[in-house]
C-alpha positions, 0 to 999 in steps of 0.5 A: 075110588070105589065109589067113582068105579061103581058111579062116574060123574056122568051116571050120578048126573043121570041119576042123582037118587042113587046119592041118597045110598052113597050117602048113607052108605059113606056116613055110615063107614065113616062112624065105624071106621073113624071110632076103630081109628081115632074114639076119642076123635070120632065125632069130627073125625066120622064127617071129614072121612065121609067128605074124603070119600066123596071129594074126588066124584064131587071135583069131577062134577064140577069139573063136568059142571064148567066145562058145560058152562064154558062149551055152552053158555046161557043167560046168568039167570038159567044158572041155577036151572043150568045147574040143577042136576048137581045142586040135586046130587049134593041135595040127595046125599045131605038127606043120605046122612041124615038117614044114616046119622038119625039111625045111628044116634037112635041105636048106639047105646048112650056109652062105649060099651063091649059086646062078647062072643065068646070070652075071647072074642070081643069088640067095642061098640061106639056110644052115642056120646062119643060118636056125636059129642061135637054135634051135642056141643053144638045143639048145646050152644044152639040152644042156649043161644035160643035161650037168650035171644027168647029172654028166657030165664038163664045165667046170660039172658038180658031183656035187652039182648032178648028177641022175644016175640020180636020177629024182626029180632030174630028175623035179624040174628037167623039171616046173618048167621046163614049168610056167615055160613054161606059164605063159609060154604063158598070160601071152601068151595072155592079153595078147596073145590068140593070143599063145602061138602064138609060143612054140608055134612056137618049141618046133616049130623046136626039133623041126624041127632036132632032126629035121632033124639026124636027116635028115644022120645018115640020108643015109648009110644011104639012099645006094643010093636014089640022088637020092631018097636025101634024101627017104628019110631026111627020111621016116624022120627024121618016123618016128623023131621019134615017139620023142618022143610018149611026153612029148611028147604030153602036154606039148604038150597042155599047153601047147595047152591053156593057151594056150586057156584064157588067150586065152579069158579075154583075148577076155572081157576085151577084150569087158568081160565082166569086169562081168558072171556070164559073166565068173565063170563063164569065169574058173572054167573056164579056171582049171580048163584051167589045171589039167588043164594041169599035171596033163599037165605032170606026166605029161610030166615023169614018163614023160620022166624015165623014159626018161632014167633008164632010158636 
């Protein structure tokens, strides 16, 4: 693959920052290619194509990490530090996808349209309503759930099911949901090696759409910038997106840690190390890493609950 030719696994471990660029490029390529091939399924196919493009390189990274874990084992408590380079690569990839999806959500028209250079030369441009259809549905479901929990007047909301300003209620709802997502990430990574990358990419596209909506809201604020108002709104929205950091950082890190744990166990099994003592040690380290991931999600849920109750 082109990605593997330009940057192999060892080079990426030395310079993980490049994954921001590749995350943005692959996310953009996936969006446009999926629209021109299967336009009605573009919102999901774009995530799948991005994941497919990255699977070989991430599987190679997991193999390297597993080899090093087997050759140079250390205390389980330092497992996170020993594999931080791989976690950083996943994190930079996540950021790159957010940057790309936020840009395209803000830049694309609402509906699919055609641009004609001449009467005989026209090409289609995807609309955000099509390219981000499933992400919009997911956000709609999240908003509906939040309305129920806040007890606002909706058809489904009932006082019994509302969290209102109850911290414990919010914490429980958020933490349980995040742990279920973590389990899915570990299972996907365990079964497919780098399978959790799809879930991470999906979450990046959701956040990208949220930031893209901020871009549209900020366009009027930067009207005085003339033709540069979109880019001014785009960068302002990215900065405003830092509001997700207090709870988003430990939450995202928890998912990344879980993905690494599942991926390394998957590699150990495919290499038939389950018949050696190495597998026992790697399994213990992966279990410790999963516990660290749960602890990170615990912290993230507490912070988010505090923000919601305080807001």
